[in-house]
C-alpha positions in Angstrom: 26.9 3.2 42.4 27.9 6.2 40.3 25.3 6.4 37.5 25.7 8.8 34.7 22.8 11.1 35.5 22.6 14.6 34.0 20.2 17.3 35.1 19.9 20.5 33.0 17.6 23.3 32.0 15.3 22.5 29.1 15.9 25.2 26.5 12.3 25.7 25.4 8.9 26.8 26.7 6.9 24.3 28.7 4.5 22.6 26.3 1.6 24.0 28.3 2.8 27.5 27.5 3.4 27.0 23.8 1.0 28.6 21.3 0.0 25.4 19.5 -0.2 21.9 21.0 -1.3 18.7 19.3 -2.1 15.4 21.1 -3.6 12.1 19.9 -4.8 8.9 21.5 -5.9 5.8 19.6 -8.5 3.9 21.6 -8.3 0.2 22.4 -10.4 -0.8 19.4 -8.2 1.0 16.8 -6.4 -1.5 14.6 -2.9 -0.3 15.8 -4.0 -0.6 19.4 -5.5 -4.0 18.8 -2.1 -5.1 17.7 -0.5 -3.5 20.7 -3.0 -5.2 23.0 -2.6 -8.6 21.5 1.2 -8.4 21.4 1.4 -7.4 25.0 -1.1 -10.0 26.2 0.9 -12.7 24.4 4.1 -11.2 25.9 2.7 -11.5 29.4 1.4 -15.0 28.8 4.8 -16.2 27.5 6.6 -14.6 30.5 4.3 -16.5 32.8 4.7 -19.7 30.9 8.4 -19.5 31.2 8.3 -18.6 34.9 5.9 -21.5 35.6 7.9 -24.1 33.6 11.6 -23.1 34.0 11.6 -20.5 36.8 12.8 -17.6 34.6 11.7 -15.6 31.6 13.4 -16.9 28.4 14.2 -15.0 25.2 11.1 -13.9 23.1 9.5 -10.9 21.5 6.1 -10.5 19.8 6.4 -6.8 18.8 5.9 -7.4 15.1 2.2 -8.4 15.3 0.1 -7.3 12.3 -3.6 -6.9 11.5 -5.0 -7.2 8.0 -8.4 -5.5 7.8 -11.5 -7.5 6.9 -14.7 -6.5 5.0 -18.1 -5.8 6.5 -21.6 -4.7 5.5 -22.9 -2.7 8.5 -26.6 -1.8 8.5 -28.9 -0.1 11.0 -30.3 -2.8 13.3 -27.4 -5.2 12.5 -25.2 -6.1 9.6 -22.5 -8.7 9.0 -18.8 -9.4 8.6 -18.2 -10.5 5.0 -14.5 -11.3 5.4 -12.8 -11.7 8.8 -10.0 -9.6 10.2 -6.7 -11.5 10.1 -4.2 -11.1 12.9 -0.7 -12.5 12.7 1.3 -12.8 15.8 4.9 -12.4 14.7 8.2 -12.6 16.6 10.7 -14.9 18.2 10.4 -17.2 21.2 12.2 -20.0 23.0 10.2 -23.2 22.3 12.5 -25.7 23.9 14.5 -25.5 27.1 16.8 -28.3 28.4 15.0 -30.9 26.4 11.5 -29.8 27.3 9.1 -28.7 24.6 7.2 -25.5 25.6 3.6 -24.8 24.3 4.5 -21.4 23.0 2.1 -21.2 20.0 -0.9 -22.5 21.9 -0.2 -20.1 24.8 0.0 -17.2 22.3 -3.3 -18.1 20.7 -5.1 -18.5 24.0 -3.8 -15.1 25.2 -4.9 -13.4 22.0 -8.4 -15.0 22.2 -8.8 -13.9 25.8 -7.7 -10.3 25.1 -9.9 -9.8 22.1 -12.9 -11.2 23.9 -12.4 -8.7 26.6 -11.4 -5.6 24.6 -13.7 -6.0 21.6 -16.7 -8.1 22.8 -18.6 -7.7 19.5 -15.8 -9.3 17.6 -16.5 -13.1 17.4 -13.3 -15.0 17.6 -12.8 -17.5 14.8 -15.4 -16.0 12.5 -15.1 -12.2 12.7 -11.4 -12.4 13.4 -8.9 -15.2 12.6 -5.6 -15.3 14.6 -2.5 -17.0 13.4 0.9 -17.3 15.0 4.4 -17.4 13.5 7.0 -17.3 16.2 10.5 -18.3 15.1 13.5 -19.1 17.3 15.6 -16.2 18.6 19.0 -15.4 17.3 21.9 -16.9 19.2 23.8 -13.7 19.9 20.7 -12.0 21.4 19.9 -15.1 23.5 23.4 -14.8 24.9 23.0 -11.1 25.7 19.6 -11.9 27.3 21.5 -13.9 29.9 20.7 -17.6 30.5 22.5 -17.3 33.8 20.4 -15.9 36.6 21.6 -12.4 37.6 20.0 -9.7 39.7 20.2 -7.0 37.0 20.0 -8.1 33.4 22.2 -6.7 30.6 20.7 -4.5 28.0 19.8 -6.3 24.8 20.3 -3.3 22.6 21.8 0.2 22.3 18.6 2.2 22.3 16.8 4.9 24.3 13.5 5.7 26.0 11.8 9.0 26.5 9.2 10.1 29.1 7.7 13.4 30.3 5.6 14.9 33.1 3.4 16.5 34.1 0.7 16.0 31.5 -0.7 19.2 30.0 -4.4 19.9 30.2 -4.8 18.9 26.6 -2.9 15.6 27.1 -5.0 14.8 30.2 -8.3 15.5 28.4 -7.3 13.3 25.4 -6.2 10.4 27.5 -9.0 10.5 30.1 -11.7 11.0 27.4 -10.8 7.8 25.6 -10.5 5.8 28.7 -13.8 7.1 30.1 -15.7 6.5 26.8 -14.4 2.9 26.7 -15.3 2.2 30.4 -17.8 4.2 32.3 -19.6 5.6 29.3 -19.7 2.3 27.3 -21.2 0.5 30.3 -24.4 2.5 29.7 -24.1 3.0 25.9 -23.3 -0.3 24.2 -23.8 1.4 20.8 -20.3 2.9 21.2 -17.6 0.6 19.9 -14.1 0.5 21.4 -12.5 2.1 18.3 -12.5 5.6 19.7 -9.7 7.9 18.4 -9.3 11.4 19.9 -7.3 14.3 18.6 -6.7 17.3 20.7 -5.5 20.7 19.4 -4.9 23.7 21.6 -4.3 27.1 20.1 -3.6 29.6 22.8 -6.4 29.3 25.3 -8.8 27.3 23.1 -8.8 23.4 23.1 -10.6 21.6 20.3 -11.2 17.9 20.6 -12.1 15.8 17.5 -13.5 12.4 18.3 -13.9 9.5 15.8 -16.3 7.1 17.4 -17.3 3.8 15.8 -20.9 3.0 16.4 -22.1 -0.7 16.6 -25.0 -1.1 14.1 -27.1 -3.6 16.0 -27.7 -1.1 18.8 -28.7 1.7 16.4 -32.1 1.4 14.6 -31.8 4.4 12.3 -30.2 7.7 11.4 -32.0 9.6 14.2 -30.8 7.2 16.8 -27.3 7.4 15.3 -27.4 11.2 15.5 -28.5 11.0 19.1 -25.6 8.6 19.9 -23.1 11.0 18.3 -24.5 14.0 20.2 -24.4 12.0 23.4 -20.7 11.3 22.9 -20.1 15.0 22.1 -21.8 16.2 25.3 -20.0 13.6 27.4 -16.6 14.6 26.2 -17.4 18.3 26.4 -18.4 17.9 30.0 -15.3 15.8 30.8 -13.0 18.3 29.2 -14.4 21.2 31.2 -13.5 19.3 34.4 -9.8 19.6 33.5 -9.5 23.1 32.1 -10.9 26.6 32.4 -9.9 27.2 28.8 -12.5 27.5 26.0 -13.4 24.0 24.7 -14.9 22.8 21.5 -15.8 19.1 20.7 -16.6 17.6 17.3 -17.6 13.9 16.8 -17.5 11.9 13.5 -16.8 14.9 11.3 -16.7 12.8 8.1 -20.3 11.8 8.4 -22.6 12.9 5.5 -26.2 12.4 6.5 -27.5 13.4 3.1 -25.6 10.6 1.5 -26.3 8.2 4.4 -22.5 7.8 5.0 -21.9 7.5 8.7 -19.4 5.8 11.0 -21.4 2.6 11.5 -19.7 -0.8 12.1 -20.7 -4.3 12.9 -18.0 -5.0 15.4 -17.0 -1.6 16.8 -13.6 -1.4 15.0 -12.6 0.1 11.7 -10.4 -3.0 11.3 -13.5 -4.8 9.9 -13.4 -2.5 6.9 -10.1 -1.7 5.3 -8.1 -0.3 8.2 -4.9 -2.3 8.8 -2.8 -2.2 12.0 0.7 -2.8 13.3 2.4 -2.8 16.7 4.1 0.5 17.5 2.3 2.7 15.0 -0.1 4.1 17.7 0.2 5.4 21.2 3.6 5.7 22.9 4.3 4.0 26.2 2.4 6.7 28.1 -0.7 6.1 26.1 -0.4 9.3 24.0 1.1 10.6 20.7 2.7 13.9 21.5 4.4 15.7 18.6 5.2 18.7 20.8 7.6 16.4 22.7 10.5 14.1 21.8 9.3 10.5 21.4 10.9 7.1 20.8 9.8 5.2 17.7 10.3 1.9 19.5 7.3 -0.4 19.8 6.9 -0.9 23.5 4.2 -3.6 23.4 5.2 -7.2 22.9 8.9 -6.7 23.7 10.5 -8.9 26.4 10.2 -7.0 29.8 13.4 -8.4 31.3 16.1 -6.7 29.2 14.5 -5.2 26.1 15.4 -1.6 26.4 12.8 -0.5 23.8 10.2 -1.5 26.4 11.9 -1.0 29.7 13.4 2.5 29.2 10.3 3.9 27.7 8.2 2.7 30.7 11.0 3.6 33.1 11.6 7.1 31.8 7.9 7.9 32.1 7.9 6.5 35.7 11.0 8.6 36.5 9.4 11.8 35.1 6.2 11.2 37.1 8.0 10.4 40.3 10.1 13.6 40.1 7.2 15.9 39.3 5.1 14.4 42.1 7.8 14.7 44.7 9.6 17.9 43.7 7.9 21.2 43.8 8.6 24.0 41.2 8.7 21.9 38.0 6.7 23.2 35.1 7.9 20.7 32.5 10.2 17.7 32.6 11.5 15.4 30.0 13.6 12.3 30.7 15.8 10.5 28.2 17.5 7.1 29.1 20.1 5.7 26.7 21.4 2.1 27.1 24.5 0.4 25.7 24.2 -3.2 24.7 25.7 -5.5 27.3 25.7 -3.0 30.1 23.4 -3.6 33.2 20.1 -2.0 32.6 20.3 0.0 35.9 23.5 1.7 34.6 22.3 3.6 31.5 24.9 5.1 29.1 23.3 8.4 30.2 20.1 9.4 32.1 19.2 12.9 31.0 16.6 15.0 32.9 15.8 18.4 31.4 13.6 20.8 33.3 11.6 23.9 32.9 11.1 25.4 36.4 8.3 27.5 37.7 8.5 31.2 38.8 11.5 32.0 40.8 12.6 28.4 41.3 16.1 27.7 39.9 17.6 24.5 38.7 20.1 24.7 41.6 17.2 24.7 44.1 15.9 21.3 43.0 18.9 19.5 41.3 19.9 17.4 44.3 16.4 16.1 44.8 16.0 15.3 41.1 19.3 13.4 41.1 18.3 11.4 44.1 14.9 10.3 42.6 16.4 9.4 39.2 19.1 7.3 40.9 16.4 5.6 43.1 14.2 4.7 40.2 17.1 3.4 38.2 18.2 1.2 41.1 14.6 -0.2 41.1 14.5 -0.9 37.4 13.6 -4.5 37.7 10.3 -3.5 39.3 9.3 -2.4 35.8 9.7 -6.0 34.7 7.5 -7.3 37.5 4.8 -4.7 36.9 4.7 -5.5 33.2 4.4 -9.3 33.7 1.7 -8.8 36.3 -0.2 -6.5 34.0 0.0 -3.5 36.4 1.2 -1.1 33.8 -0.1 -0.3 30.3 2.3 -0.1 27.4 0.0 1.8 25.0 
C-alpha cells in the first residue's frame, strides 16, 4: 500500500538543546486527571460490554466528563468533607442494538466507582463523591461513519490530527517519572501523600528546577511539624530521583504557596484539590503521552474517553507517540523526532491524509542516512494501527 508518508528535517533545535524548556504533568488525583481517568475507565467498560453482548464495539464517546469541586474542612489528625465532589459522565452511547437493551448507564457507573476506589482510596464513593451519568444516543451520520458492518480497518470518524514525539528530554523524563514514583512506590510507604501531585519542570540552560504541588491527607498528619517533615521528605525523594536522570544542576521546591505563619498549608481530607474549589474536565490536562509540553506541538484533542475503534482524536495521538518511540528506539542518530498524523473523515485509519515525520539528527548523521529506515517503520506502525484499539480496550496503554 502506498501511504502518504513524508520524512523531512525539523527546522529547529532539538528541545534538549534549547535554552528554556517547560514541562508539566498533572498527577492522577488532579481534578482534570480524575476526569480523564473516569472517562477512560468508562470507555473501556463500554467497549467490553459491547464486545461481550454483540461481538463488536458500537458507537460511543465519554470524553466530555466533568468534575464540580466539593467543599471540605481539613484539619490535622482528620477533617471532613462538607459538600461532595460531583462528577458527571457526559457523552454518547448506543443503548439498544437489534432490539436488545444494553445496560450502558449502570456499566458506566460501576466503572467510575471501581476507578475512583483504586485511584483515590481516601475518597469515599457516594458520600465524598457523587457520580452521575448522562449518555445520549449518537448522531446518525457519525454512527454510519463508525461502520456497523464489520471491516478489518475502520474508517476515520473525523478529519483531525495527532502529534507525538521522542525521545523524551531529561526534564520530560524527570517530570513524568517523579509523579508516577510518588503515586506508587513512595505512596506505599507514605500514606500522607495524596494522589493530587502536580509537577512543573523548568530548565534554563543546564539547570533544572522542579516545582511540586503535593496534597497531604490530614488524618495521617498530626501537626505542622509532621506536615513540614512530609513536605521535606517529598522534596528529598524528588531531588534524588531527578539526579538519577541528569548530570545538570537540580533544584526542587514543594508546596511553595504554604504560609506556616498563617497556618495555611496544602492539607486535604481526601488527597485531591477537587474537594475544595478545583473543578476538572477531560482533555484539560496531560496529553496522550502523559505530559504537557509547550516546547513541542500538541493536539488539543481530549484523548481519554473517545472511542478506540475509529476516533482519530484518540487513535492518532496514541499512534503518533508509538511511531515516534519505535523510530527512535530502532534508528540510531536521531536527536529529536516529531510525528504528525492527519486523517480525513471516511478514509481507512491506516491511510492517513499525511504522516509527517520531522527529524533533528545527531552529529554527522544526515537525513539521507536514515530516511529509508524511518519510512519503513512508520509504514509498519500504520499497518498495525488496529493494535492501538486492542491495547486501549485491554488497558495496556495510558491516555493521560
